[in-house]
C-alpha positions as CSV (number, residue, x, y, z in Angstrom):
1,M,88.5,110.2,78.2
2,K,91.5,111.1,80.3
3,K,93.8,108.5,81.8
4,V,95.7,109.4,84.9
5,A,98.3,107.6,87.1
6,I,99.4,108.8,90.5
7,L,102.6,107.4,92.1
8,Q,105.2,108.3,94.6
9,S,108.5,109.1,92.9
10,N,111.2,106.4,93.0
11,Y,114.9,106.5,92.4
12,I,115.7,105.4,88.8
13,P,112.8,103.0,88.9
14,W,112.3,99.8,87.0
15,K,110.7,99.5,83.5
16,G,107.2,98.8,84.9
17,Y,107.1,102.3,86.4
18,F,107.6,103.8,82.9
19,D,105.1,101.4,81.4
20,I,102.4,103.0,83.5
21,I,103.6,106.5,82.5
22,H,103.3,105.5,78.9
23,D,99.7,104.3,79.4
24,V,98.3,107.6,80.6
25,D,97.6,111.2,79.5
26,L,98.7,112.7,82.8
27,F,101.1,111.3,85.4
28,I,101.0,112.9,88.8
29,F,103.9,112.6,91.3
30,Y,102.4,111.8,94.7
31,D,105.2,113.0,97.0
32,D,103.3,114.8,99.7
33,V,102.6,111.5,101.4
34,Q,104.5,109.6,104.1
35,Y,108.1,108.7,103.3
36,T,108.8,105.0,103.8
37,I,112.3,103.7,104.6
38,R,113.8,100.6,103.0
39,D,111.6,101.2,100.0
40,W,112.0,102.3,96.4
41,R,112.0,106.0,97.1
42,N,115.8,106.3,97.7
43,R,117.2,103.2,96.2
44,N,117.1,100.7,93.3
45,R,119.0,97.7,92.0
46,I,121.5,97.2,89.2
47,K,123.2,94.1,87.8
48,T,126.9,93.8,88.7
49,F,129.8,91.4,88.3
50,S,129.0,90.0,91.7
51,G,125.2,89.8,91.5
52,T,122.4,92.3,91.9
53,K,123.4,95.3,94.1
54,W,121.6,98.3,95.6
55,L,122.3,101.9,94.7
56,T,121.1,103.7,97.8
57,I,120.9,107.4,98.6
58,P,121.5,108.1,102.3
59,T,118.5,109.9,103.7
60,G,118.7,109.2,107.5
61,S,116.3,107.3,109.6
62,N,113.6,110.0,110.4
63,R,110.2,108.4,109.6
64,Q,108.2,111.6,110.4
65,R,108.6,113.1,106.9
66,L,106.7,113.4,103.7
67,I,108.6,112.3,100.6
68,C,108.9,115.9,99.4
69,E,110.5,116.8,102.8
70,V,113.4,114.3,102.5
71,D,116.6,116.4,102.3
72,I,119.9,115.0,101.0
73,N,122.6,116.3,103.3
74,D,125.6,114.2,102.1
75,N,126.5,114.2,98.3
76,K,129.3,111.7,98.5
77,W,126.9,109.0,97.2
78,Q,126.8,110.8,93.8
79,R,130.3,109.8,92.8
80,K,129.8,106.3,94.3
81,H,126.7,105.7,92.2
82,F,128.4,107.0,89.0
83,D,131.4,104.8,89.6
84,M,129.3,101.7,90.2
85,L,127.3,102.3,87.1
86,S,130.4,102.9,85.0
87,L,132.2,99.9,86.4
88,N,129.3,97.5,85.7
89,Y,127.9,98.9,82.5
90,S,130.9,100.4,80.7
91,K,131.0,97.2,78.6
92,S,127.3,97.3,77.7
93,P,126.5,98.1,74.1
94,Y,124.9,101.5,74.7
95,Y,126.9,102.8,77.7
96,N,128.4,105.6,75.7
97,Q,124.9,106.8,74.6
98,Y,124.0,107.6,78.2
99,K,127.4,108.4,79.7
100,D,127.0,112.2,79.4
101,F,123.6,112.1,81.0
102,L,125.0,110.1,84.0
103,Y,127.9,112.5,84.3
104,H,125.5,115.5,84.3
105,V,123.3,114.0,87.0
106,Y,126.1,112.8,89.3
107,F,128.8,115.5,88.8
108,K,127.2,118.7,87.4
109,K,124.3,118.9,89.8
110,Q,124.1,118.9,93.6
111,W,120.9,117.3,94.9
112,A,119.5,118.7,98.2
113,N,116.0,117.1,98.0
114,L,115.0,113.5,97.1
115,S,111.8,114.3,95.5
116,E,113.4,116.9,93.2
117,L,116.0,114.3,92.1
118,N,113.6,111.5,91.5
119,Q,111.2,113.7,89.5
120,Y,114.0,115.1,87.4
121,L,115.3,111.6,86.5
122,I,111.9,110.2,85.7
123,R,110.8,113.1,83.6
124,Y,114.1,113.2,81.7
125,I,114.2,109.5,81.0
126,S,110.6,109.4,80.0
127,C,110.8,112.3,77.6
128,N,114.3,112.1,76.2
129,F,115.1,108.3,76.1
130,L,111.7,106.6,75.9
131,C,109.8,109.3,73.9
132,I,106.8,109.2,76.2
133,I,104.4,112.0,75.5
134,A,102.4,112.0,78.8
135,E,102.1,115.2,80.8
136,F,103.6,115.4,84.3
137,D,102.3,117.2,87.3
138,D,102.7,117.2,91.1
139,S,100.0,116.4,93.6
140,R,101.0,119.5,95.7
141,S,99.6,121.8,92.9
142,Y,96.0,120.5,93.5
143,N,95.7,121.2,97.3
144,V,93.4,118.2,97.9
145,T,92.6,116.8,101.4
146,G,91.2,113.6,102.8
147,T,92.2,110.2,104.1
148,K,94.1,107.7,102.0
149,Q,91.6,106.6,99.4
150,E,89.4,109.7,99.8
151,R,92.4,111.9,99.0
152,L,93.3,109.8,96.0
153,L,89.8,110.1,94.6
154,N,89.8,113.9,95.3
155,L,93.0,114.2,93.4
156,L,91.7,112.2,90.4
157,K,88.5,114.4,90.4
158,A,90.6,117.5,90.5
159,A,92.6,116.3,87.5
160,N,89.4,115.5,85.6
161,A,90.3,111.8,85.3
162,S,87.9,109.4,83.7
163,T,90.3,106.4,84.1
164,Y,92.8,105.6,86.9
165,V,95.7,103.4,85.9
166,S,97.2,101.7,89.0
167,G,99.7,99.1,89.9
168,P,98.3,95.8,91.3
169,A,99.6,96.4,94.9
170,A,96.8,99.1,95.4
171,K,94.2,96.3,95.3
172,N,95.0,95.8,99.0
173,Y,93.3,99.1,100.0
174,I,91.3,100.5,97.1
175,I,87.5,100.0,97.2
176,E,86.5,99.8,93.6
177,Q,82.9,100.6,94.2
178,D,83.8,104.1,95.4
179,F,85.7,104.8,92.2
180,A,82.7,103.5,90.1
181,K,80.4,105.9,92.0
182,A,82.7,108.8,91.2
183,G,82.6,107.8,87.5
184,I,86.2,106.7,87.4
185,E,87.2,103.5,85.8
186,I,90.2,101.6,87.3
187,I,92.7,99.8,85.1
188,W,95.0,97.4,87.0
189,K,98.4,97.4,85.4
190,D,99.7,93.9,84.4
191,Y,103.4,93.6,84.8
192,S,103.6,90.0,83.5
193,N,105.2,88.6,80.3
194,Y,107.8,91.3,79.7
195,P,110.3,89.8,77.2
196,S,113.9,89.3,78.3
197,Y,116.6,91.2,76.6
198,P,120.4,90.8,76.3
199,Q,121.6,91.5,79.8
200,L,125.1,91.5,81.3
201,H,126.3,89.7,84.5
202,G,124.6,86.3,84.7
203,E,121.0,85.1,85.1
204,F,118.4,87.5,83.7
205,N,116.5,89.7,86.2
206,H,113.5,91.9,85.3
207,N,113.5,93.7,88.7
208,V,116.3,96.2,88.2
209,S,116.6,99.9,87.3
210,I,115.5,101.2,83.9
211,L,119.2,102.1,83.4
212,D,119.9,98.4,82.9
213,L,117.5,98.2,80.0
214,L,118.7,101.4,78.5
215,M,122.4,100.4,78.7
216,N,121.7,97.1,77.1
217,T,119.1,98.0,74.4
218,G,119.5,101.7,73.7
219,N,116.7,103.1,71.5
220,E,115.1,99.7,71.4
221,A,114.2,100.0,75.1
222,P,110.5,101.0,74.5
223,Y,109.9,97.7,72.6
224,Y,110.9,95.7,75.8
225,I,108.5,97.8,77.9
226,W,105.4,98.1,75.8
227,G,106.2,97.7,72.1
228,W,106.2,93.9,72.3
229,R,102.4,93.9,73.0
230,D,101.7,95.1,69.5
231,E,102.9,91.6,68.3
232,E,100.4,89.7,70.4
């Protein structure tokens, strides 16, 4: 049995993204597909003193690109994002635990490609802060072809997947019978019932970057993503 998930890389994604990674043996970044603007690829939300705000990486308006082809030409955003995180989370209980990591990401490295940045952040947070043991790979290393669902199935077959773990949004286009014929079980991820945690800046909000959970709960973060299910 080999559980596989395949997702486009997002910028400092929410906890549900890491929940899927934790569920699988192999997580494949799917960045050789169409880049979508005003999406999660180049932005995410954080809690601030004045409500929820976007952290957005400027990537231009060109829609004729794959995610892996999105270059970052202006690095001024790096200081802005660091400053916003520091301003709004410096009083959180575990800010100092992650401060050096943020400094490294935003001041010690210059990011020229969005996919490279996203994949670095997701891998690092998964392995070093959440202790996830899944393996990571990139869809470009498999050289598969086909239309939307056909290509996804070919990628799963190439990865020797027996089970595909997917977010519920994919129900809009996936034909489950085709996966069954290929001998691949689909598990639809359930994002409901996450417990709340101590959170700064007003009314609780689940739909923010993983950084919010880390800053507020530290090493207890995995409990609020998947550990709580052991108590059910």
